C-alpha positions as CSV (number, residue, x, y, z in Angstrom):
1,X,-83.0,-196.1,-133.0
2,X,-82.7,-198.5,-130.2
3,X,-81.1,-195.8,-128.0
4,X,-83.9,-193.4,-128.9
5,X,-86.5,-196.0,-128.2
6,X,-85.0,-196.7,-124.8
7,X,-84.9,-193.0,-124.0
8,X,-88.5,-192.1,-124.9
9,X,-90.5,-195.3,-125.1
10,X,-89.1,-197.9,-122.7
11,X,-90.2,-196.6,-119.3
12,X,-91.1,-193.5,-117.4
13,X,-88.4,-194.1,-114.9
14,X,-85.6,-194.3,-117.5
15,X,-87.0,-191.3,-119.4
16,X,-87.1,-189.2,-116.2
17,X,-83.6,-190.3,-115.3
18,X,-82.1,-189.3,-118.7
19,X,-84.4,-186.5,-120.0
20,X,-85.8,-185.2,-116.7
21,X,-89.4,-185.7,-117.9
22,X,-91.8,-188.7,-118.4
23,X,-92.8,-190.1,-121.7
24,X,-96.1,-188.2,-121.9
25,X,-94.5,-184.9,-121.2
26,X,-91.8,-185.6,-123.8
27,X,-94.4,-186.4,-126.4
28,X,-96.3,-183.1,-125.7
29,X,-93.1,-181.1,-125.9
30,X,-92.3,-182.7,-129.3
31,X,-95.8,-181.8,-130.6
32,X,-95.4,-178.2,-129.5
33,X,-92.0,-177.8,-131.0
34,X,-93.3,-179.3,-134.3
35,X,-96.6,-177.5,-134.5
36,X,-95.8,-174.1,-132.9
37,X,-92.0,-173.9,-133.1
38,X,-91.8,-175.0,-136.7
39,X,-89.2,-177.8,-136.3
40,X,-89.4,-180.4,-139.0
41,X,-88.2,-184.0,-139.6
42,X,-85.1,-184.3,-141.7
43,X,-84.3,-187.2,-144.0
44,X,-82.4,-189.1,-141.4
45,X,-83.5,-187.6,-138.1
46,X,-87.0,-187.2,-136.6
47,X,-88.2,-184.4,-134.4
48,X,-88.3,-186.8,-131.5
49,X,-84.6,-187.6,-131.9
50,X,-83.6,-183.9,-132.3
51,X,-85.6,-182.9,-129.1
52,X,-84.1,-185.9,-127.3
53,X,-80.5,-185.0,-127.7
54,X,-81.4,-181.3,-127.1
55,X,-82.9,-182.2,-123.7
56,X,-80.0,-184.6,-123.0
57,X,-77.5,-181.8,-123.4
58,X,-79.4,-179.6,-121.0
59,X,-80.0,-182.3,-118.5
60,X,-76.4,-183.7,-118.3
61,X,-74.3,-180.8,-119.6
62,X,-72.7,-183.0,-122.3
63,X,-70.4,-181.7,-125.0
64,X,-71.0,-182.0,-128.8
65,X,-68.6,-184.9,-129.3
66,X,-70.3,-186.9,-126.5
67,X,-73.7,-186.5,-128.1
68,X,-72.3,-187.3,-131.5
69,X,-71.0,-190.7,-130.2
70,X,-74.1,-191.4,-128.2
71,X,-76.7,-190.7,-130.9
72,X,-74.5,-191.9,-133.9
73,X,-74.6,-188.5,-135.6
74,X,-71.8,-186.2,-136.8
75,X,-70.8,-183.3,-134.7
76,X,-71.9,-180.9,-137.4
77,X,-75.4,-182.5,-137.4
78,X,-75.6,-182.3,-133.6
79,X,-74.6,-178.6,-133.6
80,X,-76.9,-177.6,-136.4
81,X,-80.0,-179.5,-135.1
82,X,-79.3,-178.3,-131.5
83,X,-79.5,-174.7,-132.7
84,X,-82.6,-175.3,-134.8
85,X,-84.3,-176.9,-131.8
86,X,-83.3,-174.0,-129.6
87,X,-84.8,-171.5,-131.9
88,X,-88.0,-173.5,-132.0
89,X,-88.1,-173.7,-128.2
90,X,-87.7,-169.9,-127.9
91,X,-90.9,-169.5,-129.9
92,X,-92.8,-171.2,-127.1
93,X,-92.0,-168.6,-124.5
94,X,-95.6,-167.2,-124.5
95,X,-96.9,-170.7,-123.7
96,X,-94.2,-172.0,-121.3
97,X,-93.8,-168.8,-119.2
98,X,-96.7,-168.3,-116.8
99,X,-98.6,-165.1,-116.0
100,X,-98.1,-163.9,-112.4
101,X,-101.1,-164.3,-110.1
102,X,-101.6,-163.1,-106.4
103,X,-101.6,-165.6,-103.5
104,X,-105.2,-166.5,-103.0
105,X,-107.0,-165.9,-99.7
106,X,-107.6,-169.7,-99.2
107,X,-103.9,-170.6,-99.5
108,X,-102.9,-173.4,-97.1
109,X,-99.2,-173.5,-97.9
110,X,-97.2,-172.6,-94.8
111,X,-94.6,-170.8,-96.9
112,X,-97.0,-168.5,-98.7
113,X,-100.2,-168.1,-96.6
114,X,-98.7,-165.2,-94.6
115,X,-98.7,-163.3,-97.9
116,X,-102.3,-164.2,-98.9
117,X,-104.8,-161.6,-100.2
118,X,-106.1,-159.4,-97.4
119,X,-109.0,-157.0,-98.1
120,X,-107.5,-154.1,-96.1
121,X,-104.0,-154.5,-97.6
122,X,-103.4,-152.8,-100.9
123,X,-100.3,-154.9,-101.7
124,X,-100.5,-158.5,-102.9
125,X,-97.7,-161.0,-103.2
126,X,-97.5,-162.7,-106.7
127,X,-94.2,-164.6,-106.8
128,X,-90.5,-164.5,-105.9
129,X,-87.3,-163.7,-107.8
130,X,-83.6,-164.3,-107.3
131,X,-80.3,-164.6,-109.3
132,X,-78.3,-167.7,-109.9
133,X,-74.8,-168.3,-111.3
134,X,-74.4,-170.7,-114.2
135,X,-70.8,-171.7,-115.1
136,X,-69.6,-170.7,-118.5
137,X,-66.4,-170.6,-120.6
138,X,-66.0,-167.1,-122.0
139,X,-63.1,-165.9,-124.2
140,X,-59.9,-165.2,-122.3
141,X,-60.0,-161.5,-122.8
142,X,-63.6,-161.3,-121.3
143,X,-63.0,-163.6,-118.4
144,X,-62.5,-160.8,-115.9
145,X,-66.1,-159.7,-116.4
146,X,-67.5,-163.1,-115.6
147,X,-65.5,-163.6,-112.3
148,X,-68.1,-163.9,-109.5
149,X,-67.7,-162.7,-105.9
150,X,-67.2,-166.4,-105.0
151,X,-64.3,-166.7,-107.4
152,X,-66.0,-168.8,-110.2
153,X,-66.5,-168.0,-113.8
154,X,-70.2,-167.8,-114.5
155,X,-73.1,-165.8,-115.9
156,X,-75.7,-164.2,-113.7
157,X,-79.2,-165.3,-114.6
158,X,-82.3,-163.7,-113.1
159,X,-85.3,-166.0,-112.6
160,X,-88.8,-165.1,-111.4
161,X,-91.0,-168.0,-110.2
162,X,-94.5,-168.5,-109.0
163,X,-95.3,-170.3,-105.7
164,X,-95.7,-173.6,-107.6
165,X,-92.1,-173.3,-109.1
166,X,-93.2,-172.2,-112.6
167,X,-91.0,-169.6,-114.3
168,X,-92.7,-166.3,-115.1
169,X,-89.7,-164.3,-116.4
170,X,-86.0,-165.1,-117.2
171,X,-83.2,-162.7,-118.1
172,X,-79.8,-164.3,-119.0
173,X,-76.6,-163.1,-120.4
174,X,-75.2,-160.8,-117.7
175,X,-71.6,-161.3,-116.6
176,X,-71.0,-162.9,-113.3
177,X,-69.4,-159.8,-111.8
178,X,-72.7,-157.9,-112.1
179,X,-74.6,-157.4,-108.8
180,X,-78.1,-158.9,-108.6
181,X,-79.6,-155.4,-108.1
182,X,-78.0,-154.2,-111.4
183,X,-79.4,-157.2,-113.3
184,X,-82.9,-156.5,-111.8
185,X,-82.7,-152.8,-112.9
186,X,-81.9,-153.9,-116.4
187,X,-84.9,-156.3,-116.4
188,X,-87.4,-153.7,-115.3
189,X,-86.0,-151.0,-117.6
190,X,-86.4,-153.1,-120.8
191,X,-89.4,-152.4,-123.0
192,X,-90.2,-156.1,-123.0
193,X,-88.8,-156.7,-119.6
194,X,-90.2,-157.7,-116.2
195,X,-93.5,-156.0,-115.3
196,X,-94.9,-155.8,-111.8
197,X,-98.7,-155.9,-111.8
198,X,-100.2,-152.8,-110.2
199,X,-100.8,-153.1,-106.5
200,X,-98.6,-156.2,-106.3
201,X,-95.0,-156.9,-105.3
202,X,-92.4,-159.7,-105.7
203,X,-90.5,-161.3,-102.8
204,X,-86.7,-160.8,-103.0
205,X,-83.8,-161.7,-100.8
206,X,-81.4,-159.5,-98.9
207,X,-79.3,-158.9,-102.0
208,X,-81.9,-156.5,-103.3
209,X,-83.4,-153.3,-101.9
210,X,-86.9,-152.5,-100.8
211,X,-88.6,-150.5,-103.5
212,X,-91.8,-150.1,-105.3
213,X,-93.0,-153.6,-106.3
214,X,-90.3,-155.5,-104.5
215,X,-90.3,-156.7,-100.8
216,X,-87.0,-157.6,-99.2
217,X,-86.4,-159.1,-95.7
218,X,-86.4,-156.8,-92.7
219,X,-82.8,-155.8,-91.8
220,X,-83.3,-154.5,-88.3
221,X,-82.4,-156.2,-85.0
222,X,-82.8,-160.0,-84.8
223,X,-85.4,-161.5,-82.6
224,X,-82.8,-163.6,-80.8
225,X,-80.9,-160.4,-80.0
226,X,-84.0,-158.9,-78.4
227,X,-84.5,-162.0,-76.2
228,X,-81.0,-161.9,-74.9
229,X,-81.3,-158.2,-74.3
230,X,-84.4,-158.6,-72.2
231,X,-83.1,-161.6,-70.2
232,X,-79.6,-160.3,-69.6
233,X,-80.3,-156.6,-69.6
234,X,-78.0,-155.7,-66.7
235,X,-75.0,-157.7,-68.0
236,X,-75.4,-156.2,-71.5
237,X,-75.5,-152.7,-70.1
238,X,-72.4,-153.3,-68.0
239,X,-70.5,-154.8,-70.9
240,X,-71.4,-151.9,-73.2
241,X,-70.5,-149.4,-70.5
242,X,-67.1,-150.9,-70.0
243,X,-66.4,-151.2,-73.7
244,X,-67.3,-147.6,-74.3
245,X,-65.0,-146.4,-71.5
246,X,-62.1,-148.3,-72.9
247,X,-62.9,-147.2,-76.4
248,X,-63.0,-143.5,-75.4
249,X,-59.7,-143.8,-73.6
250,X,-58.0,-145.2,-76.7
251,X,-59.5,-142.8,-79.2
252,X,-59.4,-139.7,-77.1
253,X,-61.2,-136.9,-79.0
254,X,-61.5,-138.8,-82.3
255,X,-65.2,-138.8,-83.5
256,X,-66.5,-141.6,-85.8
257,X,-69.5,-141.7,-88.0
258,X,-70.8,-140.6,-91.4
259,X,-69.0,-137.4,-92.3
260,X,-66.9,-137.2,-89.2
261,X,-63.1,-137.5,-89.2
262,X,-63.3,-137.1,-93.0
263,X,-60.2,-136.5,-95.1
264,X,-60.4,-133.9,-97.9
265,X,-58.4,-134.9,-101.0
266,X,-56.5,-132.4,-103.2
267,X,-56.5,-132.6,-107.0
268,X,-52.8,-133.6,-107.0
269,X,-53.4,-136.5,-104.5
270,X,-56.3,-137.8,-106.5
271,X,-54.3,-137.9,-109.7
272,X,-51.4,-139.6,-107.9
273,X,-53.9,-142.2,-106.7
274,X,-55.2,-142.8,-110.2
275,X,-51.6,-143.1,-111.6
276,X,-50.8,-145.7,-109.0
277,X,-54.0,-147.7,-109.9
278,X,-52.9,-147.6,-113.6
279,X,-49.4,-148.8,-112.7
280,X,-50.9,-151.7,-110.7
281,X,-53.2,-152.6,-113.6
282,X,-50.3,-153.6,-115.8
283,X,-48.4,-155.3,-112.9
284,X,-49.1,-159.0,-113.1
285,X,-47.9,-159.4,-109.4
286,X,-51.0,-157.5,-108.3
287,X,-53.6,-157.6,-111.1
288,X,-56.0,-160.6,-111.2
289,X,-59.0,-161.5,-113.3
290,X,-61.4,-160.0,-110.8
291,X,-59.5,-156.8,-110.0
292,X,-56.5,-156.7,-107.6
293,X,-55.0,-159.1,-105.1
294,X,-55.6,-158.8,-101.4
295,X,-53.7,-156.1,-99.5
296,X,-53.3,-154.0,-102.6
297,X,-54.3,-150.9,-100.6
298,X,-51.1,-151.0,-98.6
299,X,-49.1,-151.2,-101.9
300,X,-51.0,-148.2,-103.2
301,X,-50.2,-146.3,-100.0
302,X,-46.5,-147.2,-100.4
303,X,-46.5,-146.0,-104.0
304,X,-48.3,-142.7,-103.2
305,X,-45.8,-142.0,-100.4
306,X,-42.9,-142.5,-102.8
307,X,-44.4,-139.9,-105.2
308,X,-45.5,-137.5,-102.4
309,X,-43.0,-137.8,-99.6
310,X,-44.9,-135.3,-97.4
311,X,-48.1,-137.3,-97.7
312,X,-49.7,-138.6,-94.5
313,X,-52.6,-140.9,-95.2
314,X,-54.3,-144.1,-94.0
315,X,-55.5,-147.1,-95.9
316,X,-59.1,-146.5,-94.9
317,X,-58.9,-143.1,-96.6
318,X,-57.5,-144.7,-99.8
319,X,-60.3,-147.3,-99.8
320,X,-63.0,-144.6,-99.4
321,X,-61.6,-142.5,-102.2
322,X,-61.3,-145.5,-104.6
323,X,-64.9,-146.5,-103.8
324,X,-66.0,-142.9,-104.7
325,X,-64.1,-142.8,-107.9
326,X,-65.1,-146.3,-109.0
327,X,-68.8,-145.6,-108.2
328,X,-68.8,-142.4,-110.3
329,X,-67.0,-144.0,-113.2
330,X,-69.4,-146.9,-113.4
331,X,-72.5,-144.6,-113.1
332,X,-71.2,-142.4,-116.0
333,X,-70.2,-145.5,-118.0
334,X,-73.6,-147.0,-117.7
335,X,-75.3,-143.8,-118.8
336,X,-73.0,-143.3,-121.8
337,X,-74.1,-146.7,-123.2
338,X,-77.6,-145.3,-123.7
339,X,-78.5,-143.7,-127.0
340,X,-79.7,-140.5,-125.4
341,X,-76.5,-139.8,-123.4
342,X,-72.9,-139.3,-124.4
343,X,-69.6,-138.2,-122.9
344,X,-68.3,-134.7,-123.5
345,X,-64.6,-135.1,-123.6
346,X,-63.9,-131.3,-123.8
347,X,-65.9,-130.3,-120.7
348,X,-65.4,-133.7,-119.0
349,X,-69.1,-134.4,-118.2
350,X,-72.1,-136.2,-119.5
351,X,-74.2,-134.7,-122.3
352,X,-77.9,-135.5,-122.1
353,X,-81.3,-133.9,-121.7
354,X,-82.4,-133.1,-118.1
355,X,-85.7,-134.8,-118.5
356,X,-84.0,-138.0,-119.6
357,X,-81.6,-137.8,-116.7
358,X,-84.4,-137.3,-114.2
359,X,-86.1,-140.5,-115.4
360,X,-82.8,-142.3,-115.3
361,X,-81.9,-141.6,-111.7
362,X,-85.3,-142.8,-110.5
363,X,-84.0,-146.3,-111.1
364,X,-80.2,-145.8,-111.0
365,X,-79.7,-144.1,-107.7
366,X,-75.9,-144.1,-108.0
367,X,-76.2,-141.6,-110.9
368,X,-77.5,-138.7,-108.7
369,X,-75.5,-135.5,-108.7
370,X,-73.8,-136.1,-112.0
371,X,-75.8,-133.8,-114.2
372,X,-73.8,-130.9,-115.5
373,X,-70.9,-131.8,-113.1
374,X,-67.4,-132.2,-114.3
375,X,-65.6,-135.5,-113.7
376,X,-62.1,-135.2,-115.2
377,X,-60.9,-138.7,-114.2
378,X,-63.3,-140.7,-116.4
379,X,-61.1,-141.5,-119.3
380,X,-58.1,-142.3,-117.0
381,X,-60.2,-144.6,-114.9
382,X,-61.4,-146.4,-118.0
383,X,-57.9,-148.0,-118.2
384,X,-58.3,-149.4,-114.7
385,X,-62.0,-150.5,-114.6
386,X,-63.1,-150.5,-118.2
387,X,-62.3,-154.1,-119.0
388,X,-63.5,-155.6,-115.7
389,X,-66.9,-154.0,-115.8
390,X,-69.9,-156.2,-116.7
391,X,-71.7,-154.7,-119.7
392,X,-74.8,-156.9,-120.1
393,X,-74.5,-156.5,-123.9
394,X,-75.4,-160.2,-124.4
395,X,-78.3,-160.2,-121.9
396,X,-81.8,-160.9,-123.4
397,X,-85.1,-162.3,-122.2
398,X,-87.2,-164.8,-124.1
399,X,-89.2,-162.2,-126.0
400,X,-86.0,-160.3,-127.1
401,X,-84.4,-163.6,-128.1
402,X,-87.4,-164.5,-130.3
403,X,-87.3,-161.0,-131.9
404,X,-83.6,-161.4,-132.6
405,X,-84.3,-164.6,-134.5
406,X,-85.2,-162.4,-137.4
407,X,-81.6,-161.3,-137.7
408,X,-80.3,-164.9,-137.9
409,X,-80.5,-166.8,-141.2
410,X,-81.9,-170.2,-139.9
411,X,-83.8,-172.7,-142.1
412,X,-85.9,-175.0,-140.0
413,X,-86.9,-177.3,-142.8
414,X,-83.8,-179.4,-143.6
415,X,-83.9,-182.3,-146.0
416,X,-80.2,-183.2,-146.1
417,X,-77.6,-183.7,-143.4
418,X,-74.0,-184.5,-143.4
419,X,-74.5,-188.1,-142.2
420,X,-76.1,-189.1,-145.5
421,X,-74.5,-189.8,-148.9
422,X,-74.7,-186.7,-151.0
423,X,-73.8,-186.1,-154.6
424,X,-70.9,-183.7,-155.1
425,X,-71.4,-181.3,-158.0
426,X,-68.5,-179.2,-159.3
427,X,-69.2,-175.9,-160.8
428,X,-65.9,-174.5,-161.9
429,X,-64.8,-171.3,-163.5
430,X,-61.7,-171.6,-165.6
431,X,-60.1,-168.5,-164.1
432,X,-60.2,-170.0,-160.6
433,X,-59.2,-173.5,-161.5
434,X,-55.9,-174.6,-159.8
435,X,-53.6,-176.3,-162.2
436,X,-49.9,-177.3,-162.4
437,X,-50.0,-177.8,-166.1
438,X,-47.9,-176.1,-168.7
439,X,-50.6,-173.5,-169.2
440,X,-50.0,-172.1,-165.7
441,X,-46.3,-171.9,-166.4
442,X,-46.9,-170.2,-169.6
443,X,-49.2,-167.7,-167.9
444,X,-46.4,-166.9,-165.4
445,X,-44.1,-166.1,-168.3
446,X,-46.7,-163.6,-169.6
447,X,-46.6,-161.6,-166.4
448,X,-45.5,-158.0,-167.1
449,X,-42.7,-158.0,-164.5
450,X,-41.1,-161.1,-166.2
451,X,-41.4,-160.0,-169.9
452,X,-38.1,-158.1,-169.8
453,X,-36.2,-161.2,-168.8
454,X,-37.1,-163.1,-172.0
455,X,-35.2,-162.5,-175.2
456,X,-36.8,-161.1,-178.3
457,X,-36.6,-164.4,-180.0
458,X,-38.4,-166.3,-177.2
459,X,-41.6,-168.0,-178.4
460,X,-44.2,-168.7,-175.7
461,X,-45.8,-172.1,-175.6
462,X,-49.4,-172.1,-176.7
463,X,-52.0,-172.1,-174.0
464,X,-54.4,-175.1,-173.9
465,X,-58.0,-174.2,-174.6
466,X,-60.6,-174.2,-171.8
467,X,-62.3,-177.5,-173.0
468,X,-59.1,-179.6,-172.8
469,X,-58.1,-178.3,-169.4
470,X,-61.5,-178.8,-168.0
471,X,-61.5,-182.4,-169.4
472,X,-58.2,-183.1,-167.7
473,X,-59.4,-181.7,-164.4
474,X,-62.7,-183.7,-164.7
475,X,-60.8,-186.9,-165.3
476,X,-58.8,-186.4,-162.2
477,X,-61.9,-185.8,-160.2
478,X,-63.6,-188.9,-161.6
479,X,-60.6,-191.1,-160.7
480,X,-60.6,-189.7,-157.2
481,X,-64.4,-190.3,-156.7
482,X,-64.0,-193.9,-158.1
483,X,-61.3,-194.7,-155.5
484,X,-63.4,-193.0,-152.8
485,X,-66.4,-195.1,-153.8
486,X,-64.3,-198.3,-153.3
487,X,-63.2,-197.3,-149.9
488,X,-66.7,-196.3,-148.8
489,X,-68.0,-199.6,-150.0
490,X,-65.4,-201.4,-147.9
491,X,-66.3,-199.4,-144.9
492,X,-70.0,-199.9,-145.4
493,X,-69.6,-203.7,-145.6
494,X,-67.5,-203.7,-142.4
495,X,-70.1,-201.6,-140.6
496,X,-73.0,-203.7,-141.7
497,X,-71.2,-206.8,-140.5
498,X,-70.5,-205.2,-137.1
499,X,-74.0,-203.7,-136.5
500,X,-75.7,-207.0,-137.6
501,X,-74.3,-208.6,-134.4
502,X,-75.6,-205.8,-132.2
503,X,-78.6,-207.8,-131.0
504,X,-76.4,-210.7,-130.0
505,X,-74.1,-208.4,-128.0
506,X,-77.0,-206.7,-126.3
507,X,-78.5,-210.1,-125.3
508,X,-75.1,-211.3,-123.9
509,X,-74.7,-208.1,-121.9
510,X,-78.2,-208.5,-120.4
511,X,-77.3,-212.1,-119.3
512,X,-74.4,-210.7,-117.3
513,X,-76.5,-208.1,-115.5
514,X,-75.9,-205.0,-117.6
515,X,-78.9,-202.8,-118.4
516,X,-79.9,-199.3,-119.3
517,X,-77.2,-196.8,-120.3
518,X,-74.3,-199.0,-119.4
519,X,-75.6,-201.8,-121.7
520,X,-75.9,-199.5,-124.7
521,X,-72.6,-197.7,-124.0
522,X,-70.7,-201.0,-123.8
523,X,-72.4,-202.5,-126.9
524,X,-71.5,-199.4,-128.9
525,X,-67.8,-199.6,-127.9
526,X,-67.7,-203.3,-128.6
527,X,-69.3,-203.1,-132.0
528,X,-66.9,-200.5,-133.3
529,X,-64.4,-203.3,-134.1
530,X,-65.3,-206.9,-135.2
531,X,-62.3,-208.1,-133.3
532,X,-63.9,-206.9,-130.0
533,X,-67.1,-208.8,-130.8
534,X,-65.2,-212.0,-131.5
535,X,-63.2,-211.6,-128.3
536,X,-66.4,-211.0,-126.2
537,X,-68.0,-214.3,-127.2
538,X,-64.7,-216.2,-126.4
539,X,-64.6,-215.0,-122.8
540,X,-66.1,-216.7,-119.7
541,X,-68.6,-214.9,-117.4
542,X,-66.0,-213.4,-115.0
543,X,-63.9,-212.2,-117.9
544,X,-66.9,-210.7,-119.7
545,X,-67.8,-208.5,-116.7
546,X,-64.2,-207.3,-116.2
547,X,-63.9,-206.5,-120.0
548,X,-67.2,-204.6,-120.1
549,X,-66.4,-202.6,-117.0
550,X,-63.2,-201.4,-118.5
551,X,-65.2,-200.1,-121.5
552,X,-67.8,-198.2,-119.4
């Protein structure tokens, strides 16, 4: 209780430092969680304490065992109450998430006033969105999907914020390997997902594309380039002219550009490429969590030449073909996850209605040209890319999370917890009672497969009746509970003697300059053993500081 008081009542500075909010905000949050979220006090823990360690976990990324030691609660209690508080918080999404509003015409913020409302402009800026990576620890078999382009293991979270940094929409759960644009497509395609007000648009970064309702930065020539081009026009022209002459001499008649110098692949060459990819998938020298190691294209070229000695090919052609196959596979795989589309393994193409496909490609541009077109490599490519592909099966926004609470059996009103003394009641059924008595041995002799081993004159021992056996079992349990009660009494006496000296320890630590979290952490470690308390009061000032510093 002293720790809870220092967190939520002592000062705004300490409350902001530990819980990332002041005391007034914390009180309002507790009232909302209690009145709207439905979180109730338990016999030994108040709503304030439950919300405090919930916020503490989020603010400092602490593990269950750390919170258990810090708040003097069992790990089971911390885990259970954390989930109950989380479910209560999710019910506040309609209050905590803000409604998007356009930038007003009288906006004075230098970052936003260029996007203010203009009467002759039909588009209005409301807010901005972006994705962020949050580190996670997924199961080993799913780690490949969470590998980000930066090499970390994380989940990709989409956040939409207003100009005053208030969240409007959040979508979390996508694997880190998913591109930001793919996460955004999922958000706007959900029935309860992100909605762009009519006539408005959101600001996005260069990771997204310009589209209806979303405004990305201009990707043309940079201003700096134009200045240099104007001031040094002659030098630039001469450099470009010289470079073009040298380039033409080296390349002779080779033409570059989209569709030029293109290589046409045969069916046999494509299948050999896929077989090489499958071989490298099971080769630990080349396979990694995020795909393949660097320079794997040269290895594929070497394998293909071994299987097709007459083959003449370059790495850039292999790279281009792999991108084509991979793009087609992922586009089909994404469609087949929908309820109105499936894979026809006989004809090797998707099976869906044309009207549904037309609506689908309006958002998923990479799926164009796949309707009623055979793609015989899909099932073979599933061996290569199936496990590494982000699925988004766990992704959900706050509204979907609240709706999913109905599928989880959670009781918010808890009157007992594992920290308190509880009465143990035994409801036993005689058929399931474990016993090493003669009755169990007699029962074994009655087994059909053992009857032929006994002689005809063998007389089986009589089986004890149910009352006598239950009485013996009950006596054993009573003896065990009696000895347990003695041990618990001893532990309780020891703990009372230790905690009764807590104020003295806190006062001594304050005298030596310890305060805040360090003071409570040291006092907790010292009071765990009476010998530590006695030793603390026997040390001088210098020794006390050295001893406490070793504990914290």
